N, C-alpha and C positions, 0 to 999 in steps of 0.2 A: 504493500500500500504506500509506504514512504517513497519507494522508487517511482511509483506512478505519479504521486504528487510532485516530486522534484522534476520529473520529466515534463509534466504539464506547466510548471513554473518556468522551466528553461525554454519552452516553446514560445513563451510570450515575448513579443518584440519590444514593448514599452514597459520597462521595469518600474517606471514611476507612476503608472496608472493605479487607480483604486483597486482594480481587479488583481493586479500583481501584488499590491500590498497585502490584500486579504489572503491570497494564496501563500505568500511568504509566512504570514503569521499562522496560518493553518498548518503549514509544515513544521514550524517552530514549536507550536503548542501541542502537536500530536506526536512529537518525538518522544519515544519511551526511554529517554536517557536517565530518568530518575523522578523522584517525587518533588512536587512543589512545596517548599517549606517556608515557613515564616519565622522570623527571629527578631530579636531586639538589637538595636544598634546604638552605640554611644559614640558621638562624634563632636567636632568643634567647627567653628566657622572657617578655619583654615582648610580643613579637610573638605567641607562642603563647597568651598570656592573651587577646589580642584575637581570635585565631582561635577559641579555645575558646568565648568568650562569644558570638561570632556564629554558630557552627556546631554547638553541642552538641545542638540540636534540629532540625537541618537535615533536609530531606525525603530527601536521598540517603543511603543507608546507608554510603557511603564516608566521608562527613564524620563521621558518628557513630562509625565505627570509628577514624578519625583522632583524634577527641576521647577515645576510650577509651585510645588509645596515649598521648596527652598526660597523662591521669590517672595512667598508670603510671610517668611520669618521676620521678627523684629531685627532691624539693622541690616537686613539683607542687601538693601540698596547701597549702604555705605561700605560694608565689609566684603560682599561677594560680587555683586553685579558691577558696581562702579569702581571697585578697586582692583 
C-alpha cells in the first residue's frame, strides 16, 4: 500500500498543489514506523528562537502550528521574531 501511495505521489507533476500536499501527508501519516507519542517539553526563549527560525516554513502543518503558538508567547516579538 505504501509503495502504491508513493508511486501515485511521484506521478504528480505539480508538487505544490493541494492534491500533492494531501497525498504527501497521507503517506507520512500512514507510515507504520512507530506510534505517535506525546510528551512534555521544557525549553527557553533561546531554544524557541532556533526552533522558530528552522521550522516556520516547514512542510508539516504541525510545525507551522507550533510556530504560531511561539508567536503568541509573551515577549515573542522582542526575543524571537524581531531579534
